[in-house]
N, C-alpha and C positions, 0 to 999 in steps of 0.2 A: 417629252411628247409635244408635238406642235398643237397649239391651242389658239382659237379665236375667241377672245373674252369680250363680251358685249355687256356694258352696263346700261340698263334700261332707264329711260326717262320716266318721270312720274305721270306723264300724260299718255293717252291712248295712242297707238301707232297710226301715223298718216304717211302719205308719200314724202312729206318734207320734214318729218320729225327726226332730228339728228340723234345719233347714239354715240356714246363714248366707247371706242373700240380699241383693243390692244391685241396685237398679233405677236405671239412668242413661239419660238421654235424649240426651246428647251424647258419651258415652263417656269423660268426664273427671270429671264431678261426680255425686256420689251424690244422687239425688232421694229415695230411700227405702231404709232399711236395717232389716231385721228378721230374727229367728230364728223360723222357723215350719215345721211339717210341710209336705210337698209339696202336699197338697190345699188348704192355706191360703196358698200363695204368691200374689203378685199376678198377676192375669190381664192379660197384655200380649201380645196376638196378633200385633202387628206388630214385637215386639222379638226380637232374636237371643238365644237361650239359650246362655250360655257357662258351662261347667262348670269349676271350679277344683279340681284334685286337691291335697289338702294335702301339705305337705312330708313328714310322717311316713309317707305312703303310697307314696312314691317312693324308688327307689334309682337311683344314677347310675353309669354305666360308660363309660370311655373305650375306644373300639374302633377298631382298624385294620382296615378292610375289605380283602379280597383285591382284587387288581387286576382291573378290569373289572366289579366288583360294582355300583358306583353309576353305571351308565350312564344316559344320558338316557331318561326315560320309565320308569325302573325302579320308581318309586313308583306306577305305574298299577296298577289293581286286578288285571289279569291277571298281573302280575309279582310281586305281593306274596307269594304262597306261596314262591317261590324265595328271595327276600330273607329271609323269615322263617326258612327252613331254615338259611340262612347264619348268621343271628344266634343261632339255637339252638346251633349248633356252636361259635361263638366265645365264648358266655357260659356254656356248660354248667358249666365248672369254677369260675366266679366266683359262682354263685348258690347260695343256701341251699335254694331250692325248685326243683322240676322246671321246665324252660323252658316246658313245655306249660301250666303253671298261671299263667303270667305274660303280661302284655301289654307289648309293646315299642313304643317310638317313637323315631325318629331325629331328631336336631336339624335345624332348618330350614337350607336351603341347605347340605346336607352336601357335603363335599369328598372327592374320590377320592384326593388326594395328601397327606392329613393325617388324624390321628385325629379321630373324631367322638364326640359325646356320645350315649348311648343311655339313655333313661329306662325303668324297669321298674316295674310295679305289679301287684297281684293282678288276674288276668283276671276271675274270677268276681265280685269286688267291683265293678269298673267296669262290667261288663255288667249287673249287677243294678240299679245306680243309673241307668244310661241307660234301661233298660227301665221303671223306675218313673217317671222323668220323662216318658217318651213316653206312658205310660198316663194320666198326668194332663193330657195335651194340651200338653206342652212339649217337643217334639223338640229335641235338642241340636244346635247348629250348630258349636260348637268345644269342644275340651277342652284346657285349658292347665294347666301346673304352677303352684303357688302361688309358688315360687321356683325359679330355674334357674341353672346355671353361667353365668359371664360369656360374652359372645359371642366369636367368633374374632377380632374386631377389637381386643379388649382382653382377652386371655386371662389376664393377671396381675392383673386387677382383683379386689379382695376387698370384698364387701359384707356387712355385719353387721346382723342383725335380731334383736331381742329380742321374744319373744312368749310366750304361755301364760298361766298364772295365777300369783297370788302364792304359792300352794302348790307349784306345779311350773313355775317359770320356765325358759325355754329360750333358747339363743343359737344362731342359725342362721348359719353361715358359708358364703357362696357365693364360691368362688374356683377356682384351678387344680385343686384336688383334688375339685371337684364341690360338692355341697350336703351339708354336715355339720351334724348337730344335736348340740349340746353343752349340758350344764347351765349355766344362768346363775349362775355362782359362781366361786370361785377356781380350781376344777379346769378349768372350761370356758375361762376366760380364759387359763390357763396353756397350754392346748392350741392356742391360736390361732397361725396361721403368723407367722413373723417379719415385721416391717415394717408391722404393723397398729396400731401405737400411736397413730397419728393419724387412722385411718379413722373417718368418721362412723358413728353407730349409729342405726338406726331402731327405735323401741320402741313397743309398744302401751301405751296409758295404764295398763293394769293392772300392768305390770311396769316402767314408766318410772322409778319411784323406785329400784328395785333396780338397773336398768341404770346409773343415775346414780352409784351407789356405786362401780362399776368403770370407768365411762367418763365421768368428770366433764367436763362442758363439751362433750361430743361427741354428746349424745343429742338426737334430734329425734323428735317424736311422729308416729306413723303408725297410724291406726285400721285395724281389720280391713277395713272397707269400702274405704279407700284402697288397701290392699294388694291386695284383690281386683280393683279397677279397674286397678291397675298390671299385674297378672298378665294381665288380659284384653287389654292393649295389647301384650303381647310377641308375638314372631313364632312362638312355639311352637304346634303343634297336635298333640296326642297321638292324634288320630283317624286312625290308620294301620292297615294290614293288615286284620284282620277288622272294624275300625271305620271303614273307608273310606266307608261309606254316610252317615256323619254329614257328610262333606265335601259330598256331593251335597245334603243337607238345608241345609247352610250356604249353598251357592251359590244354591239356590232362594230362601231367605229373604233373602239379600243383594239378589238381583235384585228381589224383591217390595218390600224396604225402599227400595231406590234409586228404584223406580218410584213408590212412595207419597210419598217425599220430593219428587221432582220435581213431582208433581201437587198436593201438599197443603201441603208445608212452607212456612212464611212466608219463610224465607231464600231460597227459590227463586222467590218471587213476581216479582222483577224479570226473572229469566230467562224465566219463563212469559210475561210481558207482552212481552218482546222477541221471543219466538218468534211470538206472535200478531201483533205489529206487522209482522214480516218476512213472514208469510203474507199479511196484508192488503195490504201494499205490492206483493207479487208478483201477487196477484189483481187489484188495481187496474191494475198495469202490463200484465198480460195483456189486461184488458178494453180499455184504451186502445189497445194494439197492434192488437187485433181491430177496434176502431172505425176505426183508421187504414187497415187493410188493406181493410175493407169500403168505406170512402170512396174509396180508390184504384181498387178494382174497379168501383164505380159510375161513377167518372169515365171509366174506359176504355169501359164499356158506352155511356155517353152519347156519347163520341167516335165509336164505331162507328156508333151510330144516326145521328148527324149526317152522317157520311161517306156512309152509305147514302141518306139523304133528299136530300142535296145532289147526289150523283152521279146518282141516279135519282129525279127529282121525282115520277114516277108512283106510287111506293110511298108509300101514305098511312099504312098501319098496319104498324108494325115488330114482328114476332114473333120471327123468327130471322134476324138480320142477315146472317151468313155465307151461309146457304142462299138467302135472298132476293137477295143480291147476286150469287151464282153464277147463279141463274135469270135475273135481269135481264140479266146480261152475256151469257148464252147467247142470250137473245131478241135482244139488240142485235147479236150476231154473225150471227144468222140473217137479221135485217133488212138487214144490210150485205152479205150473201152470203158471209161468212166462216164456216168450219166451226167448230163448238164442240167442246169436248173430249168431249161425250157423243154426238156425231153418228157415223153409220156410217163415213164416210170417215176421220175422225180415229182412231177406235178400230181400224179395219183397218190404218191406217198405223202406229199404235203397235205393233200385234201383229207386223206385218211387220218393223219396225225392231228390236224388243226380243226377238223370238223367231226369229231367222234360222235357227237350227239345226233347228227343227221343220219337218216336212213340211207342205205346203199342206193346209188343211182340205178335207174332202170335201163339206161342206155348210155353208151360212151362213144364219143366221136372226137378224133384228134386229127387236125389238118394244119400243117405249116405252123407248128408251135402254138396252136389254139386248141384248148381242151373244152369240149362241150359235154356237160353232164346233165342228163334228164332226171329230174328229181321227182320222187313220189309225192313230197309235200313241200313245195317251194315257200309256203307261208309259215313254216315251223318257227317257233319262238327262238330257236338257237341259230337261225339263219343269219341274223344281223351280226352276232358275235363271231360266227365262222368267217363271214366276209371280211370283218375287220382284221382278224388274225391272218388271213391269207394276204390281204393288202400289205400288212406289216412285213411280210416275207418277200415283198417285191413283185407281187402279181397284180394284174389288173383284173378285177372281179366285177361282174355285172349279171343281172337276171334278165333273161329274154323269155318272158312267159314262165314256163315251168322248167326252163333250161338255165343252168349256171354256166356262164362263159368265163373261162380262166385262161389267162395268157400272161407271159412274162412282160413286165414293164420295159418299155424302150427308153433309153436315155435321150433326152431332148438335145437337139443340135444347138450348140451355143451360137 
């Protein structure tokens, strides 16, 4: 993911305050590194803006939270004020400043059954820089520490980093005691915890020669840009409590970045072609299936037409085979003297057989295949059952006042 990593200076933002900035396209390699004021930083609208808080601006505290404090969902925005009040009470005696003047952040994947690291920095300072970045069109997605204590998986690990200038070199020790900044000299080396005699040391080029004097053979170069990229890859996010809004910004930018990568990134080109191929295969398959179904339906229609014309040779033009077959069959029944289903005798017989509970009709009218029976009691309880049975035999049945209308159902024209 493309990222613009900005390491904040210790001073408040001004128009001419330079920031150390790294632009990376893959999150691991620096494509561009420069020190420039905010309004001269690279314009990268699709990149996630990651702010790095320098080591000198953070203090670290190991905190045992009361039981039940770190419940699931406690870091949601609605619960943040309660947790903030708990932190104010726990850290009040450990801080040089008032808790209200500081911003706190709890370590990632905080545990309820063990102490957790809490980072603290000046609240006004971090808010001022975030506001300045947002005013220049670079809303912050993540806030990470430059260096952090070792993770819970390896709590006894000690990492040494030499940084600063030749006039003021510093040695940063990240270990079980947190992040401690020492002078790079005999005094600082003497204050290192026991067992660090063989630990590797990462050093900036400006102080590498000095570090080699005290850690001969253990020094590896690490530029400021490399340290910023490593910080951005950590699991920390200082955007907590009153800075939770930056998490929403990060989520939106990540979704936009992922969408952009899927649609435009060259590495996703095979996946895009695969999706297009799958869609095309499915479309072709649906079209073939539709053609097959249409062919089967046409074959059935042809079979019905053939049955009609073979059974009733007098039918020359086939329009509605079921209806024409029913009419031809009725004509054939009449010619042979057999009653058809739409004749008066058949319909009266069906009514008598299927509605024996109803009283005999008081009047009968039969016109053009429609039988109308005037009933003595159209609201009889057995009426609904009788209508259902008549409909099951292929008749259309309805009540018109006190008259039961019965006629043969006509086949719908396809």
